N, C-alpha and C positions, 0 to 999 in steps of 0.2 A: 465216327471218331468223335471222341468227347474232349472238351477243352475244360481243365479244372482250374481255377484261381484259388489259390491258398490262401489269399489275405481275405476274401470275402467268402471263402467256403462255399461258393455256388458252383456247381456242376452244370456246364451249358452244353446242351445237345443241338445238332443242326436244326432240329425242329423247333426248338424253343427261340424264338427270336426276341423282338423288345419286350413282347407281353411277359414273358418268363421273368425278364429282369426287373419289369415295372413292379409285378407282384412280389417279389423279392425284395425290391428297395422299400415298397411300403410296408412289409413285415419289418424289416429293420428300422425304419424311422418309427414304427409304433414300439418296438422293443427299446429303442433310443429315448422316446418320450417317456416311456413306462419307467425306465430306470432313473432318468432324471426329477420325475413328478413324484414316483412311487405309486403302487397299485392300490393302496388303502388310504386314498385321498378323502375319501367321504368317511367321516366318524358318526356313528350315532351315539347321541347323547343318552344316558340312561336317565330315565325320570325318576326323580327322587321322591317318594310318598311321604318321608319322615325328616323331622329336622335334625335328628341325632344318626351320626355316621358309626355302624358297627362295622367292626373289621371283618372280612370273608373268613369263613372257617377253611383252613389250610391244612395240609398235611402235616400231622405232629408225629414225629417217629418217636419210639420209645428209646430210652438213653441205654446205651452200651457203653459202659465205663470200663477203662482200662484197668483198674486195679479198684479192689473194694477200699470204701472210705473208712469203713470200720474193721478192725483187725477179728473182732469177735461179737457176736449179738450180745445186746444188753441183758441183763438178768433182771428179774422182778425186785425192786428195792423194798416193797412192802410184803413181806412174807410174815407168817405168824409171829415170828419171834420179834421182828422190829415194830410190829403193831402195837402189842400190849410191851410198855416199857417197864412199869413196875406196878404193884398193887399199892393201893393206899391204906394205911393203918392207923388213921387218926381215930379219936373217939366218935367223931360223927360217922366215919365210915364202918366202925364196929357197930354201932347203932343201927345203921342200914342194914347190915347182914344180919343182925338179929331179929329187927322188926320187919323189915320189908324185903327179906330174901335177895338182897342186892348186893352184889360185889362192886367195888370202886376201883378203878384203874386209872393210871396215868398211861395216855396213848400216843402216838405219834399224831402229829397235827393234820399230816395229810391223808389219814385213815379216815374213812366215812364208816357209817354204821354197819353197812355189809362186810367190811373188812374186819371190824371188831367181832362181829357174830361168827365169821368164819374162824379166826384166830382162837376164839373161845372154843369153839367146836373141836377144833384140831389140837389144841394143848391139853384140854381138860375134859374132852368128850362130854361136854355138856350144851344143850342147846339153850339158847338165850331167848326169853319170852318177850322182852322189849329192852331196848337201849336207848338212854339219853346222853347226850354229848353237850358239853360246854367247854368254851376256851377260857381258862383263867387270865386275870390280869397279867401274870407274868408271862404269858404266851403258850402256856402248855395246856394241852386239852386233855380234859377228865371224861370219864365215860363210867355212866352208872349203868351196870348190867343187871337186869331183872331176871331172876330164875325161874321157872315153873315151879309150881305148889310141890310137886311131888319130888322134887330135888331140894336137900338142905344147902343153903348157902354157906353155913358154916363148915361143912364137910368139905366143899370145894376150896373154901378159904383154908382149911387145913392142909389139902393138898398143895395150894399154891405156896402156903408158908414153909411148908417142908421142902420143896423144890428150891426155894430160894436159900434155905437153910445149908441144903444140900450144896447149891452152886457156891454160897459164900464160904463152905468148909474146901470145898476143892480149889476155890482162888486161894485161900490162906495155906492150904497144903502145897498148890503149885508154887506160890511164892516161897515157901521156906525150901523147897528143893532147887529153885533158881538162886537162891541166896547161897544154899550151900555149894551149888557148882561154881558160881563166881564169887 
């Protein structure tokens, strides 16, 4: 017949006498001591070999936003139409066209030489041999576009000016239409 004590949760059999109780009480004393003192009482100090503290590399999760921060992706601000602002038609620019086979354009300040070269290629179907740029004192960037020897700069300049004249005529025509409507 077994006797069970619910408070200490020890089941005593008739064979176990005081030795079973002493073993159980010693285990209970050890558990009590571990609970009071803690089981990790001895901490090992890490030996620092450097004077600078570096944060440990921890887990960095990828962002999972609840909604998009931008409604639509941004489009390229510098396309070929915004890179080349306008051709320069001063006397020195005309002299450069005739003597040095060079076109002179006012360009966007943010455009670099590669942007300018691509814009000339797309708009006028001409490869540029060399491009020199400068920023004028008024803050506008000017580009000297040297064309290869087999391409006449005067022909390209005529194409540029005819496009500008066509654009100006369309603008005047459009303004007349708008004035008639309103």
